[in-house]
N, C-alpha and C positions, 0 to 999 in steps of 0.2 A: 776802359774808362780813362779819361784824361786826368790831368793833374788836378788835385783838389784845390779849390779856391779858399784861401785863408785870409781873413781880414780881422783887424781889431774891432772891438765894439764901436769905437769912435769912427772908424772907416765905414762900418755898416750904417751908422746913424746919419752919415752924410748923404746916403742914397735912399734911405727908407723913411717913411713917415713914422711918428712915434708908435702908432698902432701896429704897423708892419714890423717894427723893431721888437715890440713887446711879444707879438705872436710868433714871428718867424725865428727870431734869435733867442728869445727867452722862454720858448715853449708855452706861450700863453694860448688862450682860446677866446675867440670873439663870441659875444652873445648870440644865441640861436636866432635865426631869421633876420639878422642885421647886416650880413655880409653882401657885398656888391654882386657876387656871383651865385648866390643861392637860387634865384629865379632866372638866371641868365640863360638865354636860348640860342645864341649865335653858333654858327658852324666854325670850328677852328680848334686851336690848341691852347690849353691852359699851361702856363709856364711858371717857373719859380720866380717869385718877386725879387729874390736876391741876386740870382745869377742868370736868369733868362732861359734855363734849360727847359725843353718841352717835357711835361710830366704826364698830362692827361689829355685825352682827345674828347671833344664834345660828343662824339658818337657813342662813348661809354658813359655819358652822364645820365643820371636819372633822378627823379624826384622821390627822395626817400621819406619826406615828411619830417626829417630830423631838424631842419633849419640850417643846415650847412650843405654846400655843394657836395654831391655824392657821385661816385663813379664805381662801376663794377669791375674795372680793370685799369691798369696804367697804360700809357701810350707805349707803342713799340720802341724798344731800346731805351726807355726812360730810366734815368739815374735815380731810382727810388730805392731807399733802404728801409729796413724795419728793425726795431729793437723793442725789447720788453719795457713796459712802463708800469710801475707799481705805485705811482703817485696817487694821493687822495684815497688810499685804502682800496684801490681797484687794481685789477690785473688787465692791462690792455696792450695792444701792439701799436707803438708809435710809428708814424710814417715820416721819413725825412728825405730831403734832397741829398743824394749821395755825392753830388758835386761840391756843395757848399755847406752842408750840414743844417740847412734850414728846417725847422719844425713845420710840418705840413698839416698834421692832424693824426688820425688813428684809422686803423682798418679793423673791420668787424666781420664775423662769418655769417651775417644775416642779410646779405645782398641777393640780388636776382641772378638767375642763370644767364650766361653759362658758367660764371665763376663762383657764384654764391657769396661773393665778397662785397662789402660796402666800404669804400675808401671815403671816409668822412673828413673833408678837408676845409680848412679855414680860408675864406676869401682873402683875408689879409696876407696870406702866404702865396697868393697867386697873381699872375698877370694873364693877359689873354691876347692871342694873335688870331684874328679872323682869317678864314680862307676866302671870304667874299667881301671884305671891307665892311662888314656889318658889325655893329657893336654888341648886338644882342640885348640891349637894354629895352625894357618894356616901355611902351609909349603911354 
């Protein structure tokens, strides 16, 4: 893993929208079914909105019905870290970008095979790079 990206809150605020800052830097959550990538279908790579690292591949994306983009695995060599989250009286596993510390979402053990995992990720924490120049937005 390369050098960790460290910036002040003010530096992050210069490159992120207020919603991206709230979710990715303050461990917020966007409302279900409101995120840009929930119904996104394009072929490509989902990246960290803060540092641009590739985190998830569209080939591992599935419709979990939860209202957030869901993946059954991380991209190959993705800098994804996990830590225990006991906020709001729940015990969950938080998912973070290991390169910059951005909050991505949570991972749950109720996903499809082959991993049985569901990475439930906030759209506000993601960017997208298409493999075929498509945006994946529904017409």
